[in-house]
PLY file of the C-alpha trace (Angstrom):
ply
format ascii 1.0
element vertex 166
property float x
property float y
property float z
element edge 165
property int vertex1
property int vertex2
end_header
94.25 101.07 84.25
91.17 101.44 82.13
87.61 100.34 82.34
88.87 96.75 82.62
89.46 97.38 86.30
85.80 97.57 87.11
83.36 97.83 89.92
81.75 94.43 90.37
78.15 93.76 91.23
76.75 90.32 90.86
73.13 91.49 91.10
70.49 88.89 91.90
69.10 89.99 95.24
71.89 92.36 96.19
70.87 95.53 97.98
72.52 98.87 97.27
74.64 98.34 100.39
76.04 95.15 98.85
77.41 96.93 95.76
80.65 98.11 97.31
81.06 95.20 99.70
81.53 92.95 96.66
84.52 95.02 95.54
86.69 93.35 98.12
85.38 89.83 97.80
83.23 88.00 100.27
85.50 87.90 103.30
84.70 90.08 106.30
87.04 93.01 106.98
90.23 92.06 108.76
91.08 93.49 112.11
93.81 96.10 112.11
97.18 94.44 112.51
96.06 91.04 111.27
99.09 89.20 109.99
97.37 87.08 107.37
94.31 87.34 105.15
91.14 85.79 106.45
89.71 82.93 104.47
86.30 81.38 104.45
85.31 77.89 103.57
83.44 77.90 100.28
79.69 77.53 100.41
78.25 74.22 99.31
77.46 75.79 95.94
81.00 77.11 95.44
83.81 75.05 93.96
86.48 73.91 96.44
89.05 76.32 94.97
86.78 79.38 95.18
88.87 81.19 97.85
92.05 80.72 95.82
90.36 81.90 92.63
89.22 85.06 94.40
92.54 85.88 96.09
93.14 88.66 93.56
89.99 90.34 94.94
91.44 90.52 98.47
93.40 93.70 99.25
96.80 93.48 100.89
97.85 94.74 104.31
98.46 98.45 105.03
101.03 100.03 107.30
99.49 102.05 110.14
100.99 105.26 108.70
99.58 104.69 105.20
96.20 103.66 106.62
96.02 106.86 108.69
96.87 109.04 105.68
94.37 107.14 103.52
91.59 107.64 106.08
92.24 111.40 106.06
92.12 111.46 102.25
88.96 109.31 102.27
87.09 111.96 104.23
88.00 114.61 101.66
87.11 112.26 98.78
83.69 111.49 100.24
82.91 115.18 100.73
84.02 116.12 97.20
82.22 113.25 95.48
79.02 113.90 97.42
79.05 117.43 95.99
79.55 116.10 92.46
76.79 113.53 92.92
74.35 116.18 94.12
75.11 118.21 90.97
74.71 115.11 88.79
78.28 115.27 87.47
79.54 111.74 88.06
81.26 110.69 84.84
85.04 110.11 84.82
85.74 113.44 83.08
84.07 115.26 86.00
85.45 113.07 88.78
89.11 112.94 87.67
90.01 116.65 88.17
88.34 116.75 91.59
90.18 113.65 92.79
93.45 114.89 91.27
93.30 117.94 93.56
92.78 115.68 96.59
95.22 112.92 95.61
98.12 115.30 95.14
101.19 113.46 93.89
99.51 110.07 94.43
98.79 107.70 91.57
95.12 108.05 90.60
92.87 105.88 88.44
89.36 106.95 87.43
87.27 104.93 85.02
83.82 104.10 83.78
81.62 102.27 86.25
81.23 98.69 85.03
79.13 96.13 86.87
78.73 92.38 86.91
80.71 89.69 85.19
79.50 91.08 81.85
81.14 94.43 82.74
78.03 96.40 81.82
78.70 100.14 81.70
76.43 102.15 83.97
76.21 105.82 84.87
78.98 106.79 87.27
82.69 106.35 87.91
84.98 104.10 89.88
88.32 105.25 91.25
91.43 104.26 93.12
93.99 106.51 94.79
97.38 105.04 95.75
98.42 106.27 99.23
102.00 105.75 100.40
103.45 102.31 99.71
100.60 100.12 100.96
97.21 101.85 101.08
94.44 102.92 98.74
91.28 104.95 98.80
88.89 103.12 96.48
85.28 103.43 95.57
82.64 104.59 93.16
80.08 107.30 92.65
76.64 106.88 91.08
73.63 109.16 90.83
72.35 107.60 94.06
75.41 107.05 96.22
79.10 107.57 96.96
81.29 104.63 98.06
84.61 105.31 99.76
86.79 102.61 101.29
90.32 102.46 102.68
92.12 99.23 101.87
95.44 97.76 100.79
96.51 97.20 97.21
94.99 94.45 95.08
97.59 91.93 93.85
96.92 92.45 90.13
95.11 95.78 89.80
96.63 98.14 92.35
94.02 100.46 93.82
91.01 99.55 91.69
89.12 96.41 92.61
89.42 93.70 89.97
86.28 92.73 88.07
84.17 89.84 89.25
84.91 86.49 87.72
82.78 83.45 87.09
0 1
1 2
2 3
3 4
4 5
5 6
6 7
7 8
8 9
9 10
10 11
11 12
12 13
13 14
14 15
15 16
16 17
17 18
18 19
19 20
20 21
21 22
22 23
23 24
24 25
25 26
26 27
27 28
28 29
29 30
30 31
31 32
32 33
33 34
34 35
35 36
36 37
37 38
38 39
39 40
40 41
41 42
42 43
43 44
44 45
45 46
46 47
47 48
48 49
49 50
50 51
51 52
52 53
53 54
54 55
55 56
56 57
57 58
58 59
59 60
60 61
61 62
62 63
63 64
64 65
65 66
66 67
67 68
68 69
69 70
70 71
71 72
72 73
73 74
74 75
75 76
76 77
77 78
78 79
79 80
80 81
81 82
82 83
83 84
84 85
85 86
86 87
87 88
88 89
89 90
90 91
91 92
92 93
93 94
94 95
95 96
96 97
97 98
98 99
99 100
100 101
101 102
102 103
103 104
104 105
105 106
106 107
107 108
108 109
109 110
110 111
111 112
112 113
113 114
114 115
115 116
116 117
117 118
118 119
119 120
120 121
121 122
122 123
123 124
124 125
125 126
126 127
127 128
128 129
129 130
130 131
131 132
132 133
133 134
134 135
135 136
136 137
137 138
138 139
139 140
140 141
141 142
142 143
143 144
144 145
145 146
146 147
147 148
148 149
149 150
150 151
151 152
152 153
153 154
154 155
155 156
156 157
157 158
158 159
159 160
160 161
161 162
162 163
163 164
164 165
């Protein structure tokens, strides 16, 4: 995975809190144990196939065991990345070794932070840590904030959220 698996921000009126929420599409979080992905009817401005087009942005289900392990790792990730952010060392070369120590034998992806459909490079890093067979710790770090989320794998990009599309 390279910078092509990017953090997506559509901009236009989004608050800082909306940055990471867009990583997993527009659907609300699913309740633990939900057997199928939630879907929303498209807005009047969206094409009728919008939910299908964005399916790749919806993470899969996690087993309870993998989710529990991922939540433990997420706490360590947030603590470590907060320290890096406070020191101003948030580029992939700084983030990768810190997350490697936390991820252990897990598959880890760290890349440049790219935003929007134009994939504009901005200061910071995005990351994804594969946990067990079904879970991920995903997120980003910028000079202003650390995002950490526990979710299932994305259908096409594993543990890094796919870039926004049209």
